[in-house]
C-alpha positions as CSV (number, residue, x, y, z in Angstrom):
1,M,48.5,-57.0,28.5
2,S,49.7,-56.4,31.8
3,E,50.2,-52.0,33.1
4,H,54.4,-53.5,33.3
5,E,54.4,-54.3,29.4
6,G,54.4,-52.2,27.0
7,P,52.3,-52.2,23.3
8,R,52.0,-54.7,21.5
9,R,53.7,-55.6,18.0
10,F,51.8,-58.1,17.2
11,N,48.6,-58.6,16.3
12,L,46.2,-61.4,15.7
13,E,43.9,-61.5,12.3
14,R,40.9,-64.1,12.0
15,T,42.4,-67.4,9.7
16,P,39.9,-67.5,6.8
17,G,37.9,-70.5,7.7
18,V,37.3,-70.3,10.9
19,A,34.4,-68.8,12.6
20,V,33.7,-65.4,14.3
21,S,33.2,-65.7,17.8
22,D,29.6,-64.0,18.6
23,G,31.4,-60.8,20.7
24,D,33.4,-60.1,17.5
25,L,30.8,-60.0,15.4
26,I,28.5,-58.0,17.7
27,A,31.4,-55.6,18.5
28,D,31.8,-55.3,15.5
29,M,28.4,-54.0,13.8
30,Q,28.6,-51.4,17.2
31,R,31.7,-50.0,15.4
32,V,30.8,-49.2,12.5
33,A,27.4,-48.2,13.7
34,A,29.3,-45.5,15.9
35,G,30.9,-44.6,12.5
36,Y,28.3,-43.6,11.4
37,G,27.0,-41.6,14.5
38,A,23.2,-42.3,14.6
39,G,23.3,-45.5,17.4
40,A,21.7,-47.7,13.7
41,L,23.7,-49.7,11.3
42,P,21.2,-50.3,7.6
43,A,23.0,-54.1,6.1
44,R,24.4,-52.5,3.1
45,L,26.2,-49.8,5.5
46,Y,28.1,-53.1,7.2
47,Q,27.9,-55.3,4.2
48,S,30.8,-51.5,2.7
49,H,32.5,-51.4,6.3
50,G,32.3,-54.0,7.5
51,K,35.1,-56.8,8.8
52,Y,32.9,-59.3,8.3
53,S,29.1,-59.9,5.5
54,H,26.1,-59.4,7.0
55,T,25.0,-62.8,5.5
56,T,27.3,-63.8,9.0
57,A,24.9,-62.0,11.0
58,S,21.9,-62.2,9.8
59,K,22.5,-66.4,9.8
60,R,24.6,-67.1,13.1
61,F,21.1,-64.2,15.2
62,G,17.7,-65.4,12.8
63,S,17.5,-62.1,10.7
64,W,19.9,-58.6,10.3
65,N,17.4,-56.9,12.9
66,A,18.2,-59.4,15.0
67,A,21.6,-58.8,15.7
68,L,20.9,-55.3,15.6
69,K,19.1,-55.6,18.9
70,T,21.2,-58.0,20.0
71,A,24.2,-55.5,19.2
72,G,21.8,-53.0,21.2
73,L,21.3,-50.8,17.9
74,Q,18.4,-49.5,15.6
75,V,15.9,-51.4,14.0
76,L,15.2,-48.8,10.7
77,N,13.6,-52.0,8.5
78,K,11.4,-52.9,10.6
79,F,7.9,-55.8,9.9
80,D,3.8,-53.8,10.4
81,V,4.5,-50.4,11.1
82,P,1.6,-48.9,11.6
83,D,0.8,-46.4,9.3
84,E,0.0,-44.2,12.2
85,E,3.5,-44.9,12.7
86,L,4.9,-44.4,9.2
87,F,3.1,-41.3,8.3
88,A,4.5,-39.1,11.9
89,N,8.3,-40.4,10.9
90,L,7.4,-39.3,7.2
91,E,6.0,-36.2,9.0
92,Q,9.2,-35.4,11.2
93,V,11.4,-36.4,7.9
94,W,9.4,-33.9,5.7
95,L,10.0,-30.9,8.7
96,A,13.3,-31.4,9.3
97,L,14.2,-31.2,5.6
98,G,11.8,-28.5,4.7
99,R,11.5,-30.6,1.6
100,Q,9.5,-33.1,-0.1
101,P,11.8,-35.9,1.6
102,R,13.5,-38.5,-0.8
103,K,13.9,-42.7,-0.2
104,R,17.6,-41.7,0.6
105,D,16.9,-39.4,3.0
106,L,15.5,-42.1,5.0
107,R,17.9,-42.6,7.6
108,P,19.1,-41.6,10.5
109,P,19.4,-39.2,13.0
110,V,16.7,-37.9,10.1
111,S,14.4,-41.0,10.3
112,R,13.2,-43.7,12.7
113,Y,12.9,-46.0,9.5
114,S,14.2,-46.8,6.1
115,E,12.5,-46.5,2.9
116,R,11.9,-50.6,2.8
117,P,9.0,-50.8,5.7
118,Y,6.6,-47.5,3.2
119,A,7.3,-50.4,0.1
120,R,6.1,-52.8,1.1
121,R,3.0,-51.5,2.4
122,F,2.4,-48.8,-0.4
123,G,4.1,-50.0,-3.5
124,A,6.4,-47.6,-4.9
125,W,8.0,-44.4,-3.2
126,R,5.8,-42.0,-4.9
127,E,3.0,-44.2,-4.1
128,S,4.1,-43.6,-1.0
129,L,4.0,-39.9,-0.3
130,E,0.1,-39.8,-2.2
131,A,-0.6,-42.1,0.6
132,F,0.7,-39.4,3.2
133,V,-0.5,-36.5,1.5
134,R,-4.1,-37.6,1.0
135,W,-4.1,-38.7,4.6
136,A,-2.6,-35.0,5.8
137,D,-5.2,-34.6,4.1
138,T,-8.2,-35.7,5.9
139,T,-6.8,-36.4,9.4
140,S,-8.8,-34.0,11.8
141,A,-7.0,-31.8,14.2
142,G,-7.9,-34.4,16.6
143,A,-10.9,-35.2,18.6
144,P,-12.5,-32.5,20.4
145,T,-11.8,-33.0,24.8
146,P,-14.5,-34.9,26.6
147,V,-14.9,-32.5,28.9
148,A,-18.5,-31.1,31.1
149,P,-19.7,-27.7,29.7
150,Q,-17.7,-25.0,31.4
151,P,-16.3,-21.8,29.7
152,T,-12.8,-22.9,29.2
153,A,-14.4,-26.2,27.5
154,R,-12.1,-26.6,23.9
155,R,-13.4,-27.5,21.0
156,T,-9.3,-28.5,20.5
157,P,-6.7,-30.6,22.2
158,R,-4.0,-28.8,22.5
159,D,-1.2,-29.7,20.7
160,P,-1.5,-30.6,16.8
161,N,-1.3,-34.2,15.4
162,S,1.0,-35.6,12.8
163,A,-1.1,-34.7,9.6
164,L,-1.6,-31.0,10.6
165,R,1.6,-30.1,11.6
166,W,2.8,-31.1,8.1
167,R,-0.5,-28.9,6.7
168,V,0.8,-26.1,8.0
169,A,4.3,-26.0,7.6
170,N,2.7,-27.3,3.5
171,R,0.4,-24.2,3.3
172,D,4.2,-21.8,5.2
173,S,6.0,-23.6,2.3
174,F,8.1,-24.9,4.9
175,R,9.7,-21.8,5.7
176,C,9.3,-18.9,9.1
177,R,7.0,-16.8,8.4
178,H,9.0,-13.9,11.0
179,C,12.2,-15.3,9.0
180,G,11.8,-17.0,5.9
181,K,14.4,-19.8,6.9
182,S,14.0,-23.3,5.9
183,P,15.6,-25.8,6.3
184,A,16.0,-26.5,2.8
185,T,18.0,-23.8,2.3
186,D,19.6,-23.3,5.9
187,A,22.0,-25.3,7.6
188,G,20.2,-26.1,11.3
189,V,17.2,-24.2,10.7
190,R,14.3,-26.0,13.0
191,L,10.8,-25.4,12.7
192,H,8.0,-25.5,14.9
193,I,4.3,-25.4,14.4
194,D,3.1,-22.5,16.8
195,H,-0.1,-21.4,17.6
196,I,-1.2,-17.8,16.3
197,V,-4.0,-16.8,19.9
198,P,-1.8,-18.7,21.7
199,W,-3.6,-22.1,23.9
200,S,-3.0,-19.9,27.2
201,K,-5.3,-17.9,25.5
202,G,-8.2,-19.2,24.2
203,G,-6.6,-19.7,20.7
204,E,-7.4,-23.7,19.1
205,T,-5.2,-26.0,17.7
206,V,-6.9,-25.0,14.2
207,L,-5.2,-24.7,10.9
208,E,-6.4,-20.8,10.8
209,N,-4.9,-20.3,13.9
210,L,-1.4,-22.1,13.7
211,Q,1.6,-20.5,12.3
212,T,5.5,-22.0,10.6
213,L,8.3,-20.6,13.0
214,C,12.4,-20.9,13.3
215,S,12.8,-22.9,16.8
216,D,14.8,-18.7,16.8
217,C,11.8,-16.6,16.0
218,N,9.1,-19.3,18.0
219,L,11.9,-18.2,21.8
220,G,12.1,-14.8,20.9
221,K,8.6,-15.0,20.2
222,G,8.2,-16.7,23.4
223,T,10.8,-14.2,25.2
224,Q,8.8,-11.0,24.1
225,K,5.7,-12.2,25.8
226,Q,7.2,-13.0,28.5
227,T,8.6,-9.1,28.9
228,D,5.6,-7.6,27.9
229,G,4.1,-9.4,30.8
């Protein structure tokens, strides 16, 4: 439409039986994903809100995941995801929610994966959670840092791994140890895992020297440290 024309009075609809173009199909997937607000699009969501069927997209591009990639959208239902990556994602979800996740919680922006990769790997959802807890309980804080013996040599890395982060948060009941806030009861709360004895002052990354703090208390503590100098 040229700049001299007014708004269109009529819009063409797709004629039944006429194949939708690749461009229209991708554009509609992107439209629904934008409304979802997470850069991802579960097949069941598109089936409910899309103009076309998710099976049409799957057949057109070879699979639903291939259609998502073509549309530039996040793939939630991945195959052959390593156990460590599934567990790390579950740790992030658990920490973000401040409680044990449910299957319906595994969606963007909280989770990078749906429940299906977990079901394929571990069976039922409960079995997935039990496998995660066993992994967290048996995974060490990390291998010793390979450095030559020096007065400042460390036994542990600075950043706690996913298993240790979850163990700390679980021990603290997923609440800030300073103010008591939790994502499960206080909207917008984000939890951090912080050293009690600072790393800069020789504190190690072990369960006993880590604590759960909300972002406000953690940032406030950091400001106080700088003020105290």
